[in-house]
C-alpha positions as CSV (number, residue, x, y, z in Angstrom):
1,M,183.0,136.3,-132.7
2,P,179.7,138.0,-131.9
3,A,179.4,141.8,-131.0
4,K,183.0,142.8,-130.2
5,T,184.5,144.9,-127.5
6,G,186.7,147.9,-127.9
7,A,189.7,145.9,-126.9
8,Q,189.0,143.3,-129.6
9,Y,188.7,146.0,-132.2
10,I,192.1,147.5,-131.2
11,D,193.7,144.1,-131.0
12,G,192.4,143.3,-134.5
13,L,194.0,146.4,-136.0
14,S,197.3,145.6,-134.3
15,Q,197.4,142.1,-135.5
16,R,196.7,143.0,-139.1
17,P,199.1,145.8,-140.1
18,R,198.2,147.6,-143.3
19,E,200.1,150.1,-145.4
20,V,199.2,153.6,-144.2
21,W,201.2,156.7,-144.9
22,I,201.0,160.1,-143.1
23,R,203.2,163.1,-144.0
24,G,205.8,160.9,-145.7
25,E,206.0,158.4,-142.9
26,R,204.8,154.8,-143.1
27,V,202.7,154.1,-140.0
28,E,203.9,151.1,-138.1
29,D,200.9,150.7,-135.8
30,V,197.7,152.7,-136.4
31,T,196.6,152.1,-132.8
32,T,199.5,154.0,-131.4
33,H,200.3,156.7,-134.0
34,P,199.6,160.2,-132.7
35,A,197.4,161.1,-135.7
36,L,195.2,158.0,-135.4
37,R,195.2,156.6,-131.9
38,N,192.6,158.9,-130.4
39,G,190.2,158.1,-133.3
40,V,190.9,154.4,-132.7
41,R,189.9,154.8,-129.0
42,S,186.7,156.7,-129.9
43,V,185.6,153.9,-132.3
44,A,186.6,151.3,-129.6
45,A,184.2,153.2,-127.2
46,L,181.4,152.6,-129.6
47,Y,182.0,148.8,-129.5
48,D,182.2,148.9,-125.7
49,L,178.7,150.2,-125.5
50,Q,177.5,146.9,-126.8
51,H,178.7,145.3,-123.6
52,Q,177.8,148.0,-121.1
53,P,175.4,146.8,-118.4
54,G,171.9,147.8,-119.2
55,L,172.6,148.6,-122.9
56,R,173.0,145.2,-124.5
57,E,169.4,144.9,-125.5
58,E,169.5,148.4,-127.0
59,M,172.7,147.8,-128.9
60,T,172.5,144.2,-130.0
61,Y,170.1,141.5,-131.2
62,A,170.3,137.7,-131.4
63,S,172.0,136.4,-134.5
64,P,169.6,134.5,-136.7
65,S,172.4,131.9,-137.4
66,S,174.3,131.6,-134.1
67,G,171.9,133.1,-131.5
68,E,174.8,135.2,-130.1
69,P,174.4,138.9,-129.7
70,V,175.4,140.9,-132.8
71,G,175.4,144.6,-133.5
72,L,171.9,146.0,-134.1
73,S,173.0,148.0,-137.1
74,F,173.1,144.6,-138.9
75,L,169.4,144.1,-138.3
76,L,167.4,143.6,-141.5
77,P,164.3,145.6,-140.7
78,K,161.0,144.0,-141.5
79,T,158.7,146.3,-139.5
80,H,158.4,149.9,-138.4
81,D,159.4,148.8,-134.9
82,D,162.6,147.4,-136.3
83,L,163.4,150.8,-137.9
84,D,162.7,152.5,-134.5
85,R,164.9,150.0,-132.7
86,R,167.7,150.4,-135.1
87,R,167.4,154.2,-135.0
88,N,167.7,154.2,-131.2
89,M,170.9,152.2,-131.4
90,M,172.3,154.6,-134.1
91,T,171.4,157.6,-131.9
92,R,173.3,156.1,-129.0
93,W,176.4,155.7,-131.1
94,A,176.0,159.2,-132.6
95,W,175.8,160.8,-129.1
96,T,179.0,159.1,-128.1
97,G,180.7,161.3,-130.7
98,C,178.4,164.4,-130.3
99,G,177.2,163.7,-133.9
100,M,180.7,164.7,-135.2
101,M,181.8,161.3,-136.4
102,A,180.4,161.0,-139.9
103,R,181.4,157.4,-140.7
104,T,180.9,155.4,-137.6
105,P,180.6,151.7,-138.4
106,D,176.8,151.6,-138.5
107,F,176.8,153.6,-141.8
108,L,178.3,150.8,-143.9
109,N,176.7,148.1,-141.7
110,V,173.2,149.3,-142.8
111,A,174.5,149.6,-146.4
112,V,175.7,146.0,-146.7
113,T,172.6,144.8,-144.8
114,A,170.4,146.5,-147.4
115,W,172.4,144.6,-150.1
116,A,171.7,141.4,-148.3
117,G,168.0,142.1,-148.2
118,A,168.2,142.6,-151.9
119,A,170.7,139.9,-152.7
120,E,168.6,138.7,-155.6
121,Y,169.4,141.9,-157.5
122,F,173.2,141.1,-157.5
123,G,172.5,137.6,-158.8
124,R,170.4,138.5,-161.8
125,N,173.1,137.8,-164.4
126,R,175.5,135.9,-162.2
127,P,173.9,133.8,-159.5
128,E,177.2,133.4,-157.6
129,F,177.2,137.1,-156.8
130,E,173.9,136.7,-154.9
131,K,175.6,134.1,-152.7
132,N,178.7,136.3,-152.3
133,V,176.6,139.2,-151.0
134,L,174.8,137.0,-148.5
135,S,178.0,135.3,-147.3
136,Y,179.7,138.6,-146.9
137,Y,176.8,140.0,-144.9
138,E,176.9,137.0,-142.6
139,F,180.6,137.3,-142.2
140,I,180.6,141.0,-141.2
141,R,177.6,140.5,-138.9
142,E,179.0,137.5,-137.1
143,N,182.5,139.0,-136.7
144,D,181.4,142.6,-136.2
145,V,183.7,143.8,-138.9
146,T,184.6,147.5,-139.1
147,L,184.2,148.7,-142.7
148,T,185.3,151.7,-144.7
149,H,184.4,152.5,-148.3
150,T,185.7,154.3,-151.3
151,L,183.5,155.5,-154.1
152,V,185.1,158.2,-156.3
153,N,187.8,157.9,-158.9
154,L,190.6,160.5,-159.0
155,Q,190.0,162.4,-162.2
156,R,192.3,164.1,-164.8
157,S,189.1,165.8,-166.1
158,R,186.4,167.3,-164.0
159,I,183.6,166.2,-166.3
160,P,181.6,163.9,-164.0
161,G,181.1,160.3,-164.9
162,V,182.8,160.4,-168.3
163,V,185.0,157.3,-168.3
164,D,186.8,158.4,-171.5
165,N,188.4,161.2,-169.4
166,L,189.6,158.9,-166.7
167,D,193.0,157.5,-167.5
168,D,193.1,153.8,-166.8
169,Q,196.3,154.3,-164.8
170,V,194.4,156.6,-162.5
171,A,190.8,155.5,-162.2
172,L,190.3,152.2,-160.4
173,T,190.0,149.7,-163.2
174,V,189.7,145.9,-163.7
175,M,193.0,144.9,-165.4
176,R,192.3,141.2,-165.9
177,E,190.4,138.3,-164.6
178,T,192.1,135.1,-163.2
179,D,191.0,131.8,-161.8
180,A,191.5,133.3,-158.3
181,G,189.6,136.6,-158.9
182,I,189.8,140.0,-160.5
183,V,192.9,142.2,-160.5
184,V,192.3,145.9,-160.1
185,R,194.6,148.9,-160.4
186,G,194.2,152.6,-159.9
187,S,193.1,154.9,-157.1
188,R,189.9,156.1,-155.3
189,I,188.8,158.6,-152.7
190,L,187.7,159.2,-150.0
191,A,188.1,156.4,-147.5
192,T,186.9,157.9,-144.2
193,L,187.9,155.7,-141.3
194,G,190.0,153.8,-143.8
195,P,193.3,153.4,-142.0
196,I,191.5,152.2,-138.8
197,S,189.0,149.8,-140.4
198,D,189.1,146.0,-140.9
199,E,187.8,145.9,-144.5
200,L,187.3,148.1,-147.5
201,V,184.1,148.0,-149.5
202,V,184.3,149.4,-153.0
203,Y,181.2,150.2,-155.0
204,P,179.9,152.6,-157.6
205,T,179.3,156.3,-156.8
206,R,175.9,157.9,-157.5
207,T,177.5,159.6,-160.5
208,H,176.6,157.3,-163.3
209,L,179.2,155.6,-165.4
210,L,179.1,156.6,-169.0
211,G,181.1,155.8,-172.2
212,E,181.9,152.6,-174.1
213,D,184.7,151.6,-171.7
214,A,182.5,152.1,-168.6
215,W,182.3,148.4,-168.0
216,R,186.0,148.5,-166.8
217,Q,185.0,150.6,-163.9
218,A,181.7,148.8,-163.2
219,F,182.2,146.6,-160.1
220,A,181.5,146.2,-156.4
221,F,183.7,144.2,-154.0
222,A,185.2,144.0,-150.5
223,I,188.7,143.2,-149.3
224,P,190.7,143.3,-146.1
225,C,192.6,146.5,-145.4
226,D,195.8,144.6,-145.2
227,T,195.4,143.1,-148.7
228,P,198.8,143.2,-150.6
229,G,199.0,146.1,-152.9
230,L,196.5,148.2,-151.0
231,K,197.9,151.6,-149.7
232,F,196.3,154.4,-147.8
233,L,197.6,158.0,-148.1
234,C,196.2,160.1,-145.3
235,R,195.4,163.8,-145.2
236,E,196.7,166.2,-142.6
237,S,195.3,165.1,-139.2
238,F,192.8,167.3,-137.4
239,D,194.2,165.9,-134.1
240,V,197.0,168.4,-133.5
241,G,198.3,166.6,-130.3
242,R,196.7,168.9,-127.8
243,S,194.7,168.0,-124.7
244,H,191.0,167.3,-124.5
245,F,190.7,170.6,-122.7
246,D,192.3,172.6,-125.6
247,H,190.8,170.7,-128.5
248,P,187.9,168.6,-127.1
249,L,186.6,167.4,-130.4
250,G,189.7,167.2,-132.6
251,S,191.6,165.3,-129.9
252,R,188.9,162.6,-129.7
253,F,187.0,162.2,-133.0
254,E,189.6,162.2,-135.8
255,E,188.2,159.6,-138.2
256,M,190.9,160.3,-140.9
257,D,190.3,160.4,-144.6
258,A,192.5,158.7,-147.1
259,V,193.2,158.3,-150.8
260,V,193.4,154.6,-151.6
261,F,195.9,153.2,-154.1
262,F,195.4,149.8,-155.6
263,D,198.6,148.3,-157.0
264,D,197.4,145.2,-158.9
265,V,195.3,144.1,-156.0
266,L,193.7,140.7,-156.3
267,V,190.1,140.5,-155.3
268,P,189.0,136.9,-154.7
269,W,185.9,135.8,-156.6
270,E,183.9,135.2,-153.4
271,R,184.4,138.9,-152.6
272,V,183.0,140.2,-155.9
273,F,179.4,141.4,-155.9
274,L,179.0,143.2,-159.3
275,L,181.2,143.1,-162.4
276,S,181.1,144.7,-165.8
277,D,177.4,145.4,-165.8
278,V,177.1,149.2,-166.1
279,D,173.3,149.4,-165.7
280,M,173.4,147.3,-162.5
281,C,176.2,149.4,-161.1
282,N,174.5,152.6,-162.0
283,N,171.2,151.6,-160.4
284,H,172.3,149.5,-157.4
285,G,171.9,152.1,-154.8
286,T,168.3,152.8,-155.7
287,A,167.3,149.2,-156.7
288,T,168.5,147.8,-153.3
289,Q,167.3,150.9,-151.5
290,M,170.7,151.1,-149.8
291,N,170.5,154.9,-150.2
292,S,167.4,155.0,-148.0
293,H,169.1,153.0,-145.2
294,T,172.3,155.0,-145.3
295,G,170.2,158.2,-145.4
296,H,168.4,157.0,-142.3
297,Q,171.8,156.7,-140.5
298,V,173.1,160.0,-141.8
299,T,169.9,161.9,-140.8
300,T,169.9,160.3,-137.4
301,R,173.4,161.6,-136.8
302,C,172.5,165.0,-138.1
303,V,169.7,165.3,-135.6
304,V,172.2,164.5,-132.8
305,K,174.7,166.9,-134.1
306,A,172.1,169.7,-134.3
307,E,170.9,168.9,-130.8
308,F,174.5,169.0,-129.6
309,I,175.1,172.4,-131.1
310,L,171.8,173.8,-129.7
311,G,172.9,172.6,-126.3
312,L,176.4,174.1,-126.7
313,A,174.8,177.5,-127.7
314,S,172.5,177.4,-124.7
315,L,175.5,176.8,-122.4
316,M,177.4,179.7,-124.0
317,V,174.5,182.0,-123.5
318,E,174.2,180.9,-119.9
319,A,177.9,181.4,-119.2
320,L,177.9,184.9,-120.8
321,G,174.6,186.0,-119.2
322,S,173.3,187.1,-122.6
323,G,170.0,185.2,-122.6
324,Q,167.9,188.3,-122.2
325,I,169.2,190.0,-125.4
326,D,166.7,189.9,-128.3
327,H,169.1,189.0,-131.1
328,V,170.7,186.2,-128.9
329,Q,167.2,184.7,-128.3
330,E,166.5,184.9,-132.0
331,R,169.7,183.0,-132.9
332,V,169.2,180.3,-130.3
333,G,165.6,180.0,-131.6
334,E,167.0,179.6,-135.1
335,L,169.1,176.7,-134.0
336,A,166.1,175.1,-132.4
337,A,164.2,175.5,-135.7
338,Y,166.9,173.7,-137.6
339,L,166.8,170.8,-135.1
340,E,163.1,170.4,-135.4
341,L,163.3,170.5,-139.2
342,L,165.8,167.6,-139.2
343,K,163.7,165.7,-136.7
344,A,160.7,166.1,-138.9
345,C,162.6,164.7,-141.9
346,L,163.6,161.7,-139.9
347,R,160.2,161.1,-138.5
348,A,158.6,161.5,-141.9
349,S,160.9,158.9,-143.3
350,E,159.9,156.4,-140.7
351,A,156.2,157.2,-140.8
352,D,156.1,156.7,-144.6
353,A,158.4,153.7,-144.6
354,E,157.2,150.8,-146.7
355,P,158.5,147.2,-147.4
356,N,160.3,146.8,-150.7
357,Q,159.8,143.8,-153.1
358,W,161.9,141.6,-150.8
359,G,160.0,142.5,-147.7
360,V,162.6,144.8,-146.2
361,M,161.1,147.9,-144.4
362,C,162.7,150.9,-146.1
363,P,162.5,154.5,-144.8
364,A,161.0,157.0,-147.3
365,Q,163.8,158.4,-149.4
366,A,162.5,161.9,-150.1
367,P,162.6,163.4,-146.6
368,L,166.0,161.8,-145.9
369,T,167.4,163.3,-149.1
370,A,166.1,166.7,-148.0
371,G,167.6,166.4,-144.6
372,R,171.0,165.0,-145.6
373,N,171.5,167.6,-148.3
374,L,170.2,170.6,-146.5
375,F,172.3,169.9,-143.4
376,P,175.8,170.2,-144.9
377,R,174.9,172.9,-147.5
378,M,172.8,175.3,-145.5
379,I,172.0,174.2,-141.9
380,Y,175.4,173.4,-140.5
381,P,177.3,176.4,-142.0
382,R,174.6,178.6,-140.5
383,M,174.8,176.8,-137.1
384,A,178.6,177.4,-137.1
385,E,178.1,181.0,-137.9
386,I,175.6,181.4,-135.1
387,I,178.1,179.9,-132.6
388,Q,180.7,182.4,-133.9
389,L,178.2,185.3,-133.4
390,L,177.2,184.1,-129.9
391,G,180.7,183.6,-128.8
392,A,182.1,186.8,-130.3
393,S,185.3,187.9,-128.4
394,S,185.0,185.0,-126.0
395,L,186.2,182.8,-128.9
396,M,189.4,184.8,-128.9
397,V,189.9,184.8,-125.1
398,L,191.0,181.2,-124.9
399,P,193.7,180.4,-122.4
400,A,195.2,176.9,-122.9
401,E,195.1,174.3,-120.2
402,A,198.7,175.0,-119.5
403,D,198.1,178.7,-118.9
404,F,196.1,177.9,-115.8
405,E,199.1,176.1,-114.4
406,S,201.5,179.0,-115.3
407,P,202.3,182.0,-113.1
408,L,199.4,183.8,-114.8
409,G,196.9,181.3,-113.5
410,P,195.7,183.5,-110.6
411,E,195.1,186.4,-112.9
412,I,193.3,184.3,-115.5
413,D,191.1,183.0,-112.7
414,K,190.3,186.6,-111.6
415,Y,189.8,188.4,-114.9
416,L,188.3,185.8,-117.2
417,A,185.5,184.5,-114.9
418,T,181.9,185.5,-115.5
419,D,179.0,185.9,-113.1
420,D,178.0,182.3,-114.0
421,A,181.2,180.5,-114.8
422,T,184.7,180.3,-113.5
423,A,187.6,181.1,-115.8
424,R,188.4,177.5,-116.3
425,Q,184.8,176.5,-117.0
426,R,184.5,179.4,-119.5
427,A,187.7,178.5,-121.3
428,K,186.7,174.8,-121.5
429,L,183.3,175.7,-122.9
430,F,184.6,178.1,-125.5
431,H,187.4,175.8,-126.6
432,L,184.5,173.4,-127.4
433,A,182.8,176.2,-129.3
434,W,186.0,176.9,-131.2
435,D,186.5,173.3,-132.2
436,V,182.9,173.3,-133.6
437,A,182.9,176.6,-135.4
438,C,186.4,177.8,-136.0
439,S,189.0,175.0,-136.0
440,S,189.9,172.7,-138.9
441,F,188.0,169.9,-137.2
442,G,184.7,171.7,-137.3
């Protein structure tokens, strides 16, 4: 199957039930459960863009093996133009979710694609692993597989990376090897999009494995989300069951995060990419330059998110008629400065991109590391604060959609309108601001 549609994505989830738990309840169908169904539909909308008239060339490219259109995030970039083309595709997907969906499928698509470009690395000590990586890349590309990942062990001790402090009944560990594959047991976090993905990719975190038993946690592999013994425990949903009017973001873009339990899960040999080699696991992200490619996707999304928030702030100022106030202008200007900073990081990474030893064009790592670290730690918290300051009391004056249909509707229309917006327009806009800056979703 080449580039899939949203309907094919949803059908695939329905046809392959997996073990998912939310608030003590086992989910029968992730496509219909209230906590997950809207997120499923948002991901489906991404896949539908691949078939939208006028967008196919922007969203897909011809498969090198079948000639069929496949998702452009699977493109192995060889030139600067390839990076530019891929970034345009990722930008389109990011805008579909207002930059709010952190783990759209392109994130892991570019990660596994980077692995494929550096497949020789995986086969240094075990040649079959090189073949496994290439086969898996072709499989996910040709079938447009939706991936999730989990990187971090649950810890009894907070000392990072020290395997001696990770009980082997808690940390994900290879228990034994069989003729069919490896058997793993333990738990990992944090599988964003996990309950609504097709396959789970497991690979080492950036925190280096240490200690004499580290080899037991040194591996990389991929398995279907419906593999026996695999269980997903979801956090509380940010989708609280309200309308798009009341919670425009939370009601659409709930990706869901999950703890993953592995109860003696068998991983077939053909799905194993690294095993027992601590040095290779510790260095794989840098050696394959996977981190550069995922950083490119992350920073692309951050640019979109920053632009969305700047646009939201501008609409808020327009609705309140506060654009002539000095401190309001200063705060909107600050948002614009953050956007330009992120765009500069992204542009620098592409301008300074170079081919690696395997001929894959890799964005420069340093500006991407700057952008992807500054955004969540400094930029986004300040952007949210500015939205709160600009909104002020208007963030508290938020009639629900149902209030407009109540006996108070005429009074709401009269008293909550501004010179530049009806009461309904104002409420809708500031519900969006609330979801960005004040709700659990934002």
